[in-house]
N, C-alpha and C positions, 0 to 999 in steps of 0.2 A: 558462404558465411555460416558459421555454427553459433549455436546458443549454449553457453556454458553455465551450469547451475553452481552456485556457491555451495560447496559441500556442507552437509549438515553438521558434520564434526567440527566445522569452524563457526559454530553457533555463538561463540563469544564475540563475533564481529559486531561492531557498534557503528551504526549508520542511520538508524531510524530517525533521530532528531537532527541529523546532519544532512538533511536533504531539503533544499530550498528552491523555489522558483525564482529565477532571475531574468530580467528583461532590460532593455535599454529604452530611455526616453530621450527626446530631443528639445532643445530650447535655444533661442537666440541670446540668452542672457537677459538680466534685468534692464528695463528701459529707464528713462530719466526719472520716472515716477517710482522706481524701485520695484516694479512688478514685473513678473516674467510669465509668459505662456508656455506651458510645458505640453509637448505633443507626445502622444503614445500610441503605437500600433502593436496589437497583440504579438509579442515575440518571446514570451517567457519560456524558458527551458529549465528542467530539473538539473541542478548541479549537486553533487554529493561527495561526501568524504567517508571512506571506510576505515575504521580503526580496528585493527585486529590485535587482540591481547597476545602476550607472549606465546609462542608455539613450542610444542615438545613432541618428540617421537614421530609417530606416523602423520600428525598434522602438518609437520614441516614439509613432508613429501606431497601431501595433498595440496597444500598452498602453492608449492613450486609447480605442481602439475597444472594448476589453474592458469598460471602465467604462461606456461608452455602452450597450452591449448588456446589461449586468447590470441596468440601470434601478435602481440602488441595491440594495436587498435583495429586489427582486422575483424576479430570475432567479438561476440557480445556476451556480456555477463548478466545473468538473471538473478535479481535480488529479491527475496521475500521480505515483506514488511509485517510488522505486528502493531495493530491498533490498540492503544491503551486509553482507557477512559470512555469506551463505547462498547456496545453489545457485540460480542464475537463468540464463536464457538470453535473450541479446540479439540473436540471429540469427546470431552468428558461431560456427559449429561448432568451429573450431580453438581459439578462446579457451575455449570452454565445456569441451571434452574435455581440453585441456592443463591447465586448472585442477583437474581431477579426477585428474591424473597419468597420462594416456594418452600414449603416444609418438606422434610424427609418423606412423610406419609403421602403427600401430594405427588412427589417425584416418583415414588414407588407405584402409586396407583396410575399415573399417567394423566391425571386431571385434577383440577382444583374445585373446590365447593363454593357455595354462597358464604357471605361473611358469618352466618350463624352456624356454618358447618353442615347444612343440608345440601342434598344433591337432587338431581332430577328423578322423576318417577322410574326411569329405566335403569336406575342405579349407576348413572354416569354423571360427569360433571363437565366443567369448562375445559376444553382441550388446552393443553400446555403449548406455549409458543413453538413454532417450527424453527428448527436449528439449521435448515438449509440456507445456502447462500441466496440472496435475492436474485431475481431476474428482471429483465426489462419488460415493461408492459407494452411499449410501443417502439417502432423503429426510431433511431435517432441519427440524424445526419451529422456528417463531419463538421466540426467547428461550432457545434451546438454548446451551450453552457447550462442547459437544464435537461433533466430526464426524469422519468417516473419508474420507480422500481416496485415490485411486489415481493413481499417477504418480510417477516418481523425484523430481522437484523438490519435490513436496509431502510425500513420505515422508522426505525428508531436510532439510526446513526446520528451521532451528535455532530455539532459544528466542529470543524477541524479534523474529523475522521478522514482517512484516506481509503480509496478503493481503486481497483484496476479493472480495466476491460482490454483484452488483447495485449496484455503486459505493458499497458500504458498506465501511468499513475495519475490519479486526480485527488483533489481535496475538497471536501464539502464545505460550502460557504453558508447555505441555508438548507434546512430540511423540514418540510411541512408534511409529515406522514407518508414519506416516499416520494414526494415531489422535491427533487434536489437541484439546487443550483451549485455549480462546482467550477473549480479552476484546475488546470488551464482548459481552454476549449477542447472539445473531443477530437482527438488525433485522427481517428478513423471512424467511418460509419459503423453502427451497430444495429442489430436486428432484434425485434421482439422475441422474448424467450431466452435471449442470451444471458449467461451468468455474469452477475456483477460481483466481484470478490471484495468483501469487506473483512472477513476473518483472517485472510492471509493474502492481501494484495501483492502485486509483484511488478517490477519494472525492469526493462532491459536497458543496460547502460554499456557505454564504451569508455575505455581508459582515455583520460585527457591527453596523455602523451604515450608514445610507444614504450617508453621506459618507465612508465608509472608502477609497474609490478617488480622492477628490478630489486627493491629491497628484499624480496624473498629469495634472491640468489646470491646475495652478499653474506659471506661467512661471518657469523658472529652476531648478527642482528636478530636472530630468532627469539632471543630472550628479552627483546624490547618491543614495545607497542609500535606496530607498523601502520602507516597511513597511506592510502591510495586515493587519488582524486579521480572521479568519474563524472560523466555527463550523459544525459538521456540520449538514447539512440533512436533514430527514426526509420532508418533503412532496415527492412526485414527480409530482404531477398539476397 
C-alpha cells in the first residue's frame, strides 16, 4: 500500500468544508406514547468530497497521475487541511505576530514590552509566542477523547479547529488552555512529545469507489469542476 500526496499544484482543490463525521444510530421506532429511544455506539467516520477547479496544462497530467498511482481503492490519498479562524503558522512570522496584535517594532525586536512601553532591566521584554506545532504532554491511549498539548498554537486552538496525529483527523470540541476534548475518539495510541498538527493537519483517505477518479480520464471534462468522493482510511500497512 502506498500513500499518495495531493500535488501542491492542485491547490485549488476544495474539500476543507466538505469533510464531515458520519455515524449510524439505532432505534426501534416511536412507541405508543410517541417517544423513541435512540441507541448509539461510536462508529463515526470522516466522509469527504473533493472539488477540483478546471484544470489546464500540466495540472491535467498531475491529476491523471494521481488516479493511476491510487490504483482505484488500493492506495491512499493524503490530504492537507487548512484551519481558518484559529491560530496557525504558515512560515511567515510577520503575518503570524501581526494577527496576534504585535507591532512591527515588537516583531523586529522579538519581544514585547509592558503596556507603558518599558522593558526589563536587562533590556529585554516578554518573549513572543512560540510558532512551533504543539506536542502531547502525556501519553494518550487509543479511543481517548481528551488530551493535553503544550504549545501556544494548541493551547489557543478554538472550538471547531481541526488537528491531526499520525495522519488521522480530529476536531476540537472544547479547549481549556491546552486540555482538549475532541472527536472522533483517538484512532491509535500516541506518546508524550509527539507532534500534534494544527497549522496543517492531514488525513489519509480512500476513494469510495474504484472508479471515483475516472472523471480525470474522460476527455473534455478538464474544463469543468470535478468531484471525487472519499472516506477515511484506517489500514496503514
